[in-house]
N, CA, C and O of each residue as an XYZ file, in Angstrom:
816
protein
N     -12.658     13.642     12.114
C     -13.729     12.649     12.145
C     -15.039     13.188     11.577
O     -15.872     12.396     11.136
N     -15.255     14.509     11.571
C     -16.509     15.054     11.117
C     -16.750     14.778      9.639
O     -17.896     14.724      9.192
N     -15.672     14.602      8.880
C     -15.844     14.390      7.461
C     -16.596     13.116      7.180
O     -17.205     12.985      6.118
N     -16.574     12.169      8.104
C     -17.263     10.914      7.870
C     -18.780     11.055      7.952
O     -19.518     10.186      7.487
N     -19.249     12.180      8.559
C     -20.674     12.382      8.695
C     -21.281     13.102      7.503
O     -22.497     13.283      7.437
N     -20.436     13.518      6.553
C     -20.956     14.238      5.381
C     -21.827     13.313      4.560
O     -21.455     12.168      4.307
N     -23.028     13.818      4.126
C     -23.934     12.957      3.340
C     -23.294     12.401      2.101
O     -23.519     11.238      1.765
N     -22.495     13.196      1.401
C     -21.866     12.715      0.184
C     -20.919     11.570      0.440
O     -20.852     10.630     -0.352
N     -20.178     11.635      1.544
C     -19.256     10.549      1.868
C     -20.028      9.299      2.259
O     -19.670      8.192      1.858
N     -21.100      9.475      3.052
C     -21.902      8.311      3.433
C     -22.505      7.619      2.208
O     -22.552      6.392      2.128
N     -22.964      8.438      1.260
C     -23.509      7.862      0.031
C     -22.443      7.126     -0.753
O     -22.684      6.036     -1.273
N     -21.246      7.731     -0.839
C     -20.133      7.110     -1.572
C     -19.740      5.784     -0.946
O     -19.522      4.797     -1.648
N     -19.649      5.764      0.400
C     -19.277      4.524      1.086
C     -20.334      3.460      0.868
O     -19.994      2.300      0.633
N     -21.633      3.829      0.940
C     -22.700      2.855      0.751
C     -22.687      2.317     -0.653
O     -22.822      1.111     -0.855
N     -22.527      3.183     -1.626
C     -22.531      2.768     -3.035
C     -21.340      1.869     -3.330
O     -21.492      0.832     -3.974
N     -20.155      2.255     -2.865
C     -18.960      1.461     -3.154
C     -18.942      0.164     -2.334
O     -18.427     -0.855     -2.792
N     -19.501      0.208     -1.137
C     -19.584     -1.015     -0.327
C     -20.509     -2.015     -0.992
O     -20.219     -3.212     -1.011
N     -21.625     -1.536     -1.541
C     -22.541     -2.452     -2.235
C     -21.897     -3.026     -3.474
O     -22.109     -4.192     -3.804
N     -21.115     -2.223     -4.159
C     -20.403     -2.716     -5.366
C     -19.432     -3.799     -4.988
O     -19.303     -4.802     -5.689
N     -18.728     -3.597     -3.852
C     -17.743     -4.601     -3.401
C     -18.456     -5.903     -3.035
O     -17.976     -6.991     -3.352
N     -19.637     -5.780     -2.349
C     -20.382     -6.970     -1.964
C     -20.804     -7.744     -3.196
O     -20.767     -8.975     -3.193
N     -21.197     -7.060     -4.232
C     -21.638     -7.715     -5.465
C     -20.490     -8.147     -6.344
O     -20.701     -8.724     -7.410
N     -19.239     -7.865     -5.894
C     -18.077     -8.323     -6.634
C     -17.680     -7.423     -7.799
O     -16.920     -7.835     -8.676
N     -18.194     -6.194     -7.809
C     -17.873     -5.266     -8.879
C     -16.874     -4.237     -8.402
O     -16.882     -3.845     -7.234
N     -16.026     -3.804     -9.291
C     -15.120     -2.708     -8.994
C     -15.857     -1.382     -9.125
O     -16.802     -1.268     -9.907
N     -15.436     -0.397     -8.376
C     -16.006      0.934     -8.523
C     -15.701      1.448     -9.900
O     -14.663      1.132    -10.482
N     -16.610      2.243    -10.419
C     -16.385      2.862    -11.716
C     -16.390      4.374    -11.525
O     -17.433      4.986    -11.295
N     -15.198      4.962    -11.627
C     -15.071      6.401    -11.479
C     -14.985      7.077    -12.826
O     -14.366      6.562    -13.757
N     -15.613      8.238    -12.923
C     -15.495      8.998    -14.158
C     -14.132      9.687    -14.173
O     -13.511      9.841    -13.122
N     -13.659     10.102    -15.349
C     -12.367     10.810    -15.392
C     -12.309     12.020    -14.489
O     -11.268     12.296    -13.891
N     -13.422     12.760    -14.376
C     -13.425     13.935    -13.491
C     -13.300     13.517    -12.044
O     -12.641     14.210    -11.269
N     -13.917     12.393    -11.641
C     -13.775     11.911    -10.286
C     -12.344     11.471     -9.967
O     -11.850     11.689     -8.860
N     -11.689     10.851    -10.945
C     -10.297     10.443    -10.764
C      -9.426     11.686    -10.564
O      -8.600     11.733     -9.652
N      -9.616     12.681    -11.416
C      -8.833     13.926    -11.332
C      -9.053     14.601     -9.969
O      -8.100     15.078     -9.352
N     -10.300     14.641     -9.504
C     -10.583     15.269     -8.214
C      -9.900     14.528     -7.081
O      -9.368     15.156     -6.165
N      -9.905     13.222     -7.127
C      -9.243     12.422     -6.088
C      -7.735     12.702     -6.110
O      -7.132     12.917     -5.059
N      -7.142     12.700     -7.268
C      -5.710     12.902     -7.359
C      -5.329     14.312     -6.905
O      -4.334     14.486     -6.202
N      -6.089     15.293     -7.290
C      -5.797     16.666     -6.847
C      -5.980     16.826     -5.339
O      -5.245     17.570     -4.691
N      -6.976     16.115     -4.784
C      -7.247     16.205     -3.364
C      -6.081     15.670     -2.534
O      -5.664     16.292     -1.557
N      -5.566     14.517     -2.934
C      -4.612     13.821     -2.084
C      -3.151     14.136     -2.345
O      -2.347     14.129     -1.413
N      -2.795     14.407     -3.565
C      -1.364     14.579     -3.901
C      -0.692     15.619     -3.035
O       0.305     15.325     -2.376
N      -1.222     16.841     -3.024
C      -0.588     17.923     -2.269
C      -0.597     17.666     -0.785
O       0.401     17.905     -0.106
N      -1.728     17.176     -0.264
C      -1.853     16.953      1.176
C      -0.868     15.889      1.663
O      -0.189     16.075      2.673
N      -0.799     14.795      0.947
C       0.099     13.707      1.362
C       1.550     14.118      1.251
O       2.350     13.814      2.136
N       1.901     14.803      0.177
C       3.313     15.226      0.035
C       3.702     16.231      1.099
O       4.842     16.206      1.564
N       2.800     17.115      1.506
C       3.081     18.070      2.587
C       3.266     17.322      3.909
O       4.165     17.638      4.689
N       2.423     16.347      4.147
C       2.547     15.584      5.399
C       3.819     14.770      5.426
O       4.462     14.673      6.471
N       4.200     14.183      4.306
C       5.459     13.432      4.244
C       6.658     14.342      4.542
O       7.552     13.975      5.305
N       6.663     15.520      3.937
C       7.760     16.481      4.157
C       7.833     16.876      5.634
O       8.920     16.927      6.208
N       6.686     17.155      6.246
C       6.673     17.553      7.643
C       7.109     16.418      8.551
O       7.847     16.641      9.512
N       6.664     15.208      8.261
C       7.021     14.069      9.113
C       8.496     13.748      9.012
O       9.118     13.379     10.007
N       9.073     13.885      7.808
C      10.510     13.692      7.673
C      11.293     14.775      8.423
O      12.299     14.488      9.071
N      10.824     16.005      8.327
C      11.512     17.106      8.983
C      11.480     16.966     10.491
O      12.443     17.315     11.173
N      10.362     16.449     11.019
C      10.237     16.276     12.472
C      10.682     14.911     12.957
O      10.583     14.579     14.139
N      11.190     14.109     11.981
C      11.676     12.739     12.272
C      10.586     11.893     12.968
O      10.863     11.175     13.929
N       9.360     11.994     12.466
C       8.256     11.180     12.951
C       8.228      9.839     12.223
O       8.784      9.694     11.134
N       7.573      8.867     12.844
C       7.462      7.566     12.197
C       6.707      7.673     10.885
O       5.788      8.479     10.739
N       7.108      6.857      9.947
C       6.443      6.816      8.651
C       5.460      5.658      8.544
O       4.915      5.381      7.476
N       5.241      4.982      9.685
C       4.264      3.885      9.670
C       2.851      4.431      9.554
O       2.549      5.517     10.049
N       1.984      3.664      8.891
C       0.577      3.997      8.783
C      -0.247      2.738      8.993
O       0.264      1.627      8.853
N      -1.511      2.907      9.326
C      -2.478      1.821      9.380
C      -3.367      1.909      8.143
O      -4.082      2.894      7.956
N      -3.321      0.903      7.320
C      -4.164      0.887      6.116
C      -5.451      0.131      6.450
O      -5.401     -0.970      6.998
N      -6.594      0.718      6.124
C      -7.883      0.111      6.467
C      -8.800      0.033      5.267
O      -8.838      0.941      4.437
N      -9.530     -1.051      5.184
C     -10.492     -1.252      4.109
C     -11.771     -0.540      4.503
O     -12.372     -0.870      5.526
N     -12.204      0.444      3.697
C     -13.396      1.240      4.060
C     -14.658      0.385      4.082
O     -15.607      0.737      4.783
N     -14.708     -0.717      3.349
C     -15.899     -1.550      3.349
C     -15.918     -2.538      4.509
O     -16.902     -3.255      4.697
N     -14.826     -2.582      5.297
C     -14.766     -3.455      6.461
C     -14.269     -2.655      7.684
O     -13.497     -3.154      8.502
N     -14.735     -1.409      7.777
C     -14.237     -0.531      8.846
C     -14.496     -1.105     10.228
O     -13.682     -0.932     11.136
N     -15.621     -1.785     10.395
C     -15.982     -2.285     11.725
C     -15.192     -3.528     12.128
O     -15.343     -4.006     13.252
N     -14.362     -4.057     11.249
C     -13.470     -5.169     11.640
C     -12.304     -4.686     12.499
O     -11.642     -5.487     13.158
N     -12.057     -3.389     12.492
C     -10.976     -2.805     13.257
C     -11.466     -2.531     14.676
O     -12.610     -2.097     14.812
N     -10.697     -2.747     15.744
C      -9.327     -3.221     15.750
C      -9.201     -4.746     15.948
O      -8.158     -5.234     16.384
N     -10.255     -5.475     15.629
C     -10.243     -6.930     15.791
C      -9.124     -7.547     14.934
O      -8.853     -7.097     13.821
N      -8.495     -8.570     15.475
C      -7.403     -9.243     14.746
C      -7.729    -10.699     14.481
O      -6.843    -11.491     14.161
N      -9.020    -11.060     14.616
C      -9.397    -12.473     14.472
C     -10.297    -12.700     13.269
O     -11.117    -13.618     13.270
N     -10.150    -11.865     12.236
C     -10.989    -12.034     11.059
C     -10.811    -13.391     10.405
O      -9.719    -13.959     10.405
N     -11.899    -13.903      9.848
C     -11.872    -15.224      9.223
C     -11.867    -15.169      7.702
O     -11.706    -16.204      7.057
N     -12.042    -13.979      7.106
C     -12.084    -13.862      5.666
C     -10.695    -14.188      5.084
O      -9.664    -13.764      5.605
N     -10.713    -14.953      3.991
C      -9.466    -15.262      3.309
C      -8.936    -14.028      2.581
O      -9.693    -13.121      2.239
N      -7.633    -14.010      2.354
C      -7.037    -12.884      1.634
C      -6.524    -11.809      2.576
O      -6.275    -12.059      3.755
N      -6.375    -10.634      2.047
C      -5.738     -9.540      2.776
C      -6.618     -9.131      3.969
O      -7.847     -9.164      3.914
N      -5.931     -8.749      5.037
C      -6.614     -8.317      6.264
C      -7.380     -7.036      6.029
O      -7.066     -6.270      5.118
N      -8.395     -6.804      6.859
C      -9.180     -5.581      6.775
C      -8.390     -4.373      7.216
O      -8.764     -3.243      6.903
N      -7.296     -4.590      7.943
C      -6.398     -3.496      8.342
C      -5.041     -4.054      8.677
O      -4.932     -5.193      9.132
N      -4.009     -3.277      8.461
C      -2.642     -3.735      8.721
C      -1.733     -2.515      8.790
O      -2.072     -1.430      8.317
N      -0.561     -2.727      9.397
C       0.431     -1.669      9.518
C       1.515     -1.822      8.448
O       1.941     -2.942      8.164
N       1.957     -0.743      7.868
C       3.043     -0.775      6.891
C       3.688      0.608      6.884
O       3.328      1.473      7.682
N       4.633      0.807      5.985
C       5.350      2.077      5.904
C       4.848      2.931      4.755
O       4.637      2.422      3.654
N       4.655      4.215      4.991
C       4.348      5.151      3.926
C       5.689      5.679      3.403
O       6.283      6.580      3.994
N       6.156      5.103      2.283
C       7.526      5.358      1.842
C       7.645      6.595      0.975
O       8.723      7.181      0.878
N       6.541      7.005      0.337
C       6.625      8.159     -0.547
C       5.439      8.168     -1.495
O       4.422      7.519     -1.249
N       5.586      8.913     -2.582
C       4.525      8.995     -3.595
C       5.120      8.695     -4.963
O       6.334      8.753     -5.162
N       4.241      8.375     -5.894
C       4.614      8.299     -7.306
C       3.612      9.106     -8.078
O       2.752      9.738     -7.464
N       3.671      9.123     -9.386
C       2.952     10.124    -10.164
C       1.429      9.988    -10.049
O       0.714     10.929    -10.393
N       0.905      8.836     -9.572
C      -0.529      8.747     -9.422
C      -0.973      8.104     -8.099
O      -2.099      7.620     -7.985
N      -0.075      8.105     -7.101
C      -0.514      7.536     -5.835
C       0.591      7.487     -4.814
O       1.580      8.214     -4.911
N       0.413      6.605     -3.809
C       1.374      6.465     -2.718
C       2.077      5.126     -2.771
O       1.583      4.175     -3.377
N       3.226      5.060     -2.137
C       4.037      3.864     -2.048
C       3.971      3.316     -0.633
O       4.327      4.006      0.322
N       3.517      2.075     -0.495
C       3.420      1.441      0.823
C       4.483      0.350      0.932
O       4.509     -0.588      0.135
N       5.364      0.485      1.935
C       6.407     -0.504      2.140
C       5.884     -1.675      2.972
O       5.471     -1.495      4.117
N       5.905     -2.882      2.383
C       5.303     -4.036      3.019
C       6.291     -4.962      3.718
O       5.977     -5.509      4.775
N       7.451     -5.142      3.158
C       8.469     -6.007      3.800
C       9.813     -5.781      3.116
O       9.888     -5.457      1.930
N      10.866     -5.961      3.901
C      12.235     -5.926      3.362
C      12.657     -7.346      3.008
O      12.355     -8.292      3.736
N      13.353     -7.488      1.893
C      13.747     -8.806      1.406
C      15.170     -8.743      0.832
O      15.708     -7.665      0.582
N      15.760     -9.925      0.633
C      16.988    -10.067     -0.124
C      16.671    -10.879     -1.368
O      16.021    -11.922     -1.292
N      17.133    -10.396     -2.513
C      16.898    -11.085     -3.793
C      18.223    -11.509     -4.394
O      19.248    -10.865     -4.170
N      18.203    -12.595     -5.159
C      19.372    -13.125     -5.825
C      19.086    -13.197     -7.337
O      18.012    -13.624     -7.763
N      20.084    -12.766     -8.134
C      19.973    -12.878     -9.586
C      20.623    -14.187     -9.978
O      21.838    -14.345     -9.860
N      19.809    -15.138    -10.450
C      20.372    -16.476    -10.705
C      21.085    -16.531    -12.031
O      21.172    -15.525    -12.735
N      21.605    -17.710    -12.387
C      22.437    -17.854    -13.589
C      21.669    -17.558    -14.874
O      22.265    -17.193    -15.888
N      20.378    -17.713    -14.832
C      19.559    -17.438    -16.005
C      19.047    -16.000    -16.016
O      18.176    -15.654    -16.814
N      19.589    -15.166    -15.132
C      19.271    -13.749    -15.078
C      17.839    -13.475    -14.632
O      17.230    -12.494    -15.058
N      17.306    -14.335    -13.780
C      15.993    -14.120    -13.161
C      16.172    -13.775    -11.681
O      16.981    -14.388    -10.983
N      15.420    -12.805    -11.224
C      15.429    -12.486     -9.793
C      14.541    -13.464     -9.048
O      13.452    -13.821     -9.497
N      15.044    -13.887     -7.889
C      14.307    -14.790     -7.001
C      14.684    -14.445     -5.575
O      15.621    -13.686     -5.328
N      13.920    -15.028     -4.618
C      14.269    -14.855     -3.225
C      15.603    -15.493     -2.933
O      15.940    -16.528     -3.508
N      16.362    -14.890     -2.052
C      17.650    -15.440     -1.632
C      17.410    -16.671     -0.776
O      16.586    -16.653      0.138
N      18.126    -17.725     -1.074
C      18.030    -18.981     -0.319
C      19.005    -18.933      0.862
O      20.150    -19.370      0.748
N      18.546    -18.403      1.984
C      19.440    -18.258      3.146
C      19.829    -19.615      3.719
O      20.915    -19.771      4.278
N      18.939    -20.596      3.578
C      19.265    -21.936      4.113
C      20.412    -22.586      3.375
O      21.099    -23.453      3.914
N      20.622    -22.154      2.110
C      21.747    -22.673      1.329
C      22.998    -21.801      1.505
O      24.003    -22.025      0.832
N      22.945    -20.831      2.383
C      24.113    -19.981      2.648
C      24.252    -18.795      1.720
O      25.297    -18.144      1.715
N      23.209    -18.487      0.916
C      23.311    -17.342      0.013
C      23.168    -16.030      0.787
O      22.447    -15.951      1.782
N      23.868    -15.014      0.309
C      23.795    -13.705      0.948
C      22.897    -12.751      0.150
O      22.424    -11.742      0.672
N      22.672    -13.090     -1.121
C      21.818    -12.265     -1.958
C      22.565    -11.157     -2.678
O      23.648    -10.743     -2.265
N      21.968    -10.691     -3.753
C      22.584     -9.642     -4.582
C      21.957     -8.255     -4.389
O      22.546     -7.247     -4.780
N      20.779     -8.206     -3.797
C      20.124     -6.912     -3.611
C      19.255     -6.921     -2.379
O      18.527     -7.880     -2.125
N      19.333     -5.834     -1.604
C      18.371     -5.616     -0.515
C      17.251     -4.751     -1.042
O      17.488     -3.639     -1.515
N      16.032     -5.252     -0.964
C      14.908     -4.567     -1.587
C      13.750     -4.468     -0.624
O      13.719     -5.144      0.404
N      12.805     -3.627     -0.959
C      11.574     -3.517     -0.186
C      10.416     -3.803     -1.146
O      10.374     -3.294     -2.265
N       9.483     -4.629     -0.678
C       8.278     -4.892     -1.446
C       7.327     -3.740     -1.267
O       6.894     -3.441     -0.154
N       7.002     -3.093     -2.371
C       6.189     -1.892     -2.306
C       4.855     -2.117     -3.025
O       4.800     -2.652     -4.132
N       3.787     -1.689     -2.351
C       2.457     -1.675     -2.961
C       2.141     -0.306     -3.471
O       2.197      0.672     -2.726
N       1.807     -0.224     -4.747
C       1.464      1.056     -5.384
C      -0.072      1.265     -5.274
O      -0.863      0.495     -5.818
N      -0.450      2.330     -4.551
C      -1.882      2.589     -4.341
C      -2.228      3.910     -5.011
O      -1.646      4.950     -4.702
N      -3.170      3.856     -5.920
C      -3.572      5.078     -6.615
C      -4.316      6.006     -5.666
O      -4.981      5.546     -4.738
N      -4.206      7.294     -5.894
C      -4.912      8.280     -5.071
C      -6.406      8.017     -5.074
O      -7.062      8.214     -4.052
N      -6.958      7.579     -6.189
C      -8.409      7.376     -6.260
C      -8.885      6.184     -5.449
O     -10.088      5.978     -5.288
N      -7.932      5.386     -4.929
C      -8.323      4.298     -4.040
C      -8.308      4.700     -2.570
O      -8.590      3.892     -1.685
N      -7.967      5.987     -2.324
C      -7.983      6.513     -0.943
C      -9.245      7.307     -0.726
O      -9.583      8.186     -1.519
N      -9.948      6.997      0.357
C     -11.178      7.721      0.673
C     -10.973      8.788      1.757
O     -11.527      9.883      1.669
N     -10.171      8.458      2.781
C      -9.955      9.399      3.880
C      -8.652      9.047      4.593
O      -8.155      7.924      4.498
N      -8.109     10.035      5.310
C      -6.890      9.828      6.105
C      -7.074     10.538      7.439
O      -7.410     11.722      7.477
N      -6.855      9.826      8.519
C      -6.789     10.404      9.873
C      -5.338     10.501     10.243
O      -4.732      9.504     10.634
N      -4.762     11.682     10.128
C      -3.328     11.843     10.302
C      -2.904     11.640     11.747
O      -1.758     11.262     11.988
N      -3.796     11.879     12.737
C      -3.437     11.761     14.146
C      -3.739     10.390     14.730
O      -3.524     10.174     15.923
N      -4.233      9.459     13.922
C      -4.541      8.140     14.432
C      -5.695      8.127     15.384
O      -6.555      9.007     15.342
N      -5.728      7.106     16.271
C      -6.817      6.995     17.234
C      -6.292      6.456     18.546
O      -5.080      6.425     18.762
N      -7.189      6.027     19.433
C      -6.779      5.564     20.765
C      -6.036      4.255     20.742
O      -5.360      3.913     21.712
N      -6.145      3.505     19.648
C      -5.457      2.225     19.537
C      -4.073      2.354     18.909
O      -3.095      1.810     19.421
N      -4.004      3.078     17.799
C      -2.755      3.280     17.098
C      -2.621      4.760     16.745
O      -3.504      5.339     16.112
N      -1.519      5.357     17.159
C      -1.305      6.769     16.924
C      -0.812      7.117     15.526
O      -0.730      8.291     15.165
N      -0.480      6.086     14.735
C      -0.038      6.343     13.381
C      -1.221      6.779     12.523
O      -2.368      6.485     12.859
N      -0.952      7.487     11.405
C      -2.055      7.847     10.507
C      -2.813      6.638     10.006
O      -2.226      5.588      9.747
N      -4.116      6.789      9.870
C      -4.973      5.753      9.315
C      -5.364      6.127      7.900
O      -5.938      7.192      7.670
N      -5.058      5.266      6.961
C      -5.352      5.518      5.534
C      -6.478      4.570      5.145
O      -6.290      3.354      5.118
N      -7.645      5.123      4.844
C      -8.807      4.334      4.454
C      -8.814      4.163      2.940
O      -8.879      5.135      2.188
N      -8.746      2.915      2.516
C      -8.645      2.622      1.076
C      -9.766      1.689      0.632
O     -10.370      0.986      1.442
N     -10.027      1.699     -0.651
C     -10.902      0.711     -1.287
C     -10.005     -0.448     -1.735
O      -9.028     -0.253     -2.457
N     -10.352     -1.632     -1.299
C      -9.573     -2.800     -1.652
C     -10.216     -3.467     -2.896
O     -10.641     -4.622     -2.849
N     -10.269     -2.717     -3.979
C     -10.922     -3.235     -5.171
C     -10.028     -3.127     -6.412
O     -10.515     -3.007     -7.537
N      -8.724     -3.170     -6.185
C      -7.784     -3.064     -7.288
C      -7.257     -4.471     -7.619
O      -8.021     -5.326     -8.069
N      -5.989     -4.706     -7.405
C      -5.379     -5.994     -7.714
C      -5.844     -7.097     -6.746
O      -5.508     -7.063     -5.563
N      -6.602     -8.056     -7.241
C      -6.984     -9.236     -6.451
C      -7.604     -8.884     -5.101
O      -7.264     -9.488     -4.083
N      -8.478     -7.943     -5.092
C      -9.128     -7.565     -3.824
C      -8.229     -6.840     -2.867
O      -8.483     -6.829     -1.662
N      -7.173     -6.230     -3.380
C      -6.229     -5.453     -2.577
C      -6.295     -3.982     -3.007
O      -6.913     -3.665     -4.024
N      -5.666     -3.085     -2.245
C      -5.693     -1.669     -2.661
C      -4.651     -1.315     -3.692
O      -4.657     -0.187     -4.185
N      -3.733     -2.242     -4.056
C      -2.605     -1.943     -4.913
C      -2.940     -2.116     -6.396
O      -3.653     -3.040     -6.787
N      -2.402     -1.199     -7.208
C      -2.469     -1.437     -8.649
C      -1.398     -2.408     -9.078
O      -1.546     -3.099    -10.086
N      -0.298     -2.468     -8.307
C       0.754     -3.458     -8.559
C       1.622     -3.569     -7.315
O       1.600     -2.707     -6.437
N       2.396     -4.669     -7.265
C       3.406     -4.901     -6.239
C       4.751     -5.059     -6.945
O       4.850     -5.728     -7.973
N       5.784     -4.434     -6.377
C       7.103     -4.525     -6.990
C       8.177     -4.450     -5.930
O       8.018     -3.790     -4.902
N       9.289     -5.145     -6.199
C      10.468     -5.040     -5.361
C      11.299     -3.857     -5.805
O      11.594     -3.715     -6.992
N      11.685     -2.994     -4.854
C      12.366     -1.746     -5.193
C      13.616     -1.612     -4.331
O      13.672     -2.111     -3.207
N      14.621     -0.923     -4.884
C      15.829     -0.593     -4.152
C      15.702      0.853     -3.647
O      15.216      1.738     -4.352
N      16.153      1.057     -2.409
C      16.115      2.396     -1.813
C      17.315      3.200     -2.291
O      18.447      2.716     -2.268
N      17.059      4.431     -2.724
C      18.086      5.373     -3.113
C      17.860      6.670     -2.322
O      16.829      6.848     -1.673
N      18.834      7.553     -2.393
C      18.666      8.865     -1.738
C      19.202      9.968     -2.643
O      20.204      9.792     -3.337
N      18.516     11.107     -2.622
C      18.944     12.293     -3.332
C      18.811     13.478     -2.391
O      17.703     13.847     -2.003
N      19.943     14.076     -2.022
C      19.961     15.182     -1.080
C      19.281     14.792      0.249
O      18.580     15.596      0.862
N      19.504     13.566      0.663
C      18.949     13.102      1.919
C      17.506     12.653      1.863
O      16.960     12.214      2.875
N      16.878     12.753      0.712
C      15.476     12.365      0.566
C      15.420     10.997     -0.114
O      15.944     10.841     -1.217
N      14.797     10.009      0.520
C      14.742      8.672     -0.055
C      13.807      8.591     -1.255
O      12.791      9.284     -1.309
N      14.153      7.752     -2.203
C      13.246      7.389     -3.288
C      13.541      5.937     -3.646
O      14.536      5.367     -3.198
N      12.676      5.351     -4.450
C      12.720      3.906     -4.655
C      12.648      3.599     -6.164
O      11.779      4.087     -6.885
N      13.603      2.769     -6.597
C      13.663      2.378     -8.012
C      13.257      0.918     -8.148
O      13.718      0.059     -7.397
N      12.405      0.655     -9.097
C      11.841     -0.665     -9.273
C      12.861     -1.649     -9.851
O      13.507     -1.373    -10.862
N      12.989     -2.789     -9.197
C      13.917     -3.838     -9.636
C      13.175     -4.933    -10.379
O      13.625     -5.389    -11.430
N      12.048     -5.355     -9.842
C      11.241     -6.411    -10.451
C       9.848     -6.371     -9.919
O       9.641     -5.994     -8.765
N       8.874     -6.749    -10.725
C       7.521     -6.947    -10.231
C       7.504     -8.150     -9.279
O       8.384     -9.010     -9.338
N       6.517     -8.198     -8.425
C       6.415     -9.256     -7.426
C       6.174    -10.617     -8.076
O       6.802    -11.602     -7.689
N       5.284    -10.684     -9.044
C       4.836    -11.980     -9.576
C       5.959    -12.811    -10.167
O       6.046    -13.987     -9.816
N       6.830    -12.303    -11.035
C       7.912    -13.164    -11.573
C       8.890    -13.653    -10.531
O       9.407    -14.765    -10.650
N       9.163    -12.844     -9.500
C      10.044    -13.283     -8.408
C       9.376    -14.417     -7.655
O      10.014    -15.425     -7.353
N       8.122    -14.263     -7.355
C       7.408    -15.281     -6.592
C       7.306    -16.595     -7.398
O       7.509    -17.678     -6.848
N       6.991    -16.490     -8.700
C       6.880    -17.696     -9.521
C       8.234    -18.401     -9.644
O       8.304    -19.625     -9.534
N       9.303    -17.643     -9.870
C      10.626    -18.238    -10.017
C      11.033    -18.943     -8.715
O      11.567    -20.052     -8.740
N      10.775    -18.293     -7.597
C      11.137    -18.886     -6.296
C      10.359    -20.158     -6.033
O      10.921    -21.139     -5.547
N       9.072    -20.154     -6.347
C       8.267    -21.356     -6.131
C       8.731    -22.500     -7.030
O       8.766    -23.655     -6.604
N       9.089    -22.176     -8.276
C       9.588    -23.186     -9.187
C      10.839    -23.851     -8.636
O      11.016    -25.058     -8.801
N      11.705    -23.091     -7.988
C      12.940    -23.616     -7.428
C      12.761    -24.080     -5.976
O      13.722    -24.449     -5.300
N      11.500    -24.050     -5.518
C      11.182    -24.489     -4.157
C      11.933    -23.710     -3.063
O      12.402    -24.264     -2.068
N      12.018    -22.401     -3.306
C      12.575    -21.506     -2.308
C      11.405    -20.774     -1.703
O      10.752    -19.977     -2.377
N      11.128    -21.033     -0.434
C       9.985    -20.515      0.330
C       8.718    -21.300     -0.002
O       7.652    -21.011      0.542
């Protein structure tokens, strides 16, 4: 918790919070991006390895740094993504972390488009997938690995200034694979085409 009292962090939060209020995305220099990626990559991968070895939960609480005081309230009125939510820390990719948001079944239709499985029509689906949010390291400001008095899972503080006011650079449906007992995720389809196709066919 002491890291939050550092003058540099307070200045960064104030600057980025003001940018968010004015509707602007943060502008990081290449050196700032590199520093963020170097800071988080090794630490997060070490924590993931340790948590898998000790069979600890992989759930995390993702929090918007510009709305920190909304936590732990669950009655927010702002439209869009919540100021905080629970999800799974599934792993890392070459420039960030993978957040597991929901498990789904997808069907490949006759025109070779992926869509949600229509369970009401008796479909079983062709693929079990997880919707993953890709969060760049530079969108992470701080992590409390031990959680707090409300939730013991790690708290990941992110800037929600990427895709549509969210922390993700993209959303994609992925299939879970394993190599030597270590899970990894292969992308099947981006979220948007599946969602559009399903809405067109009035599924969900």
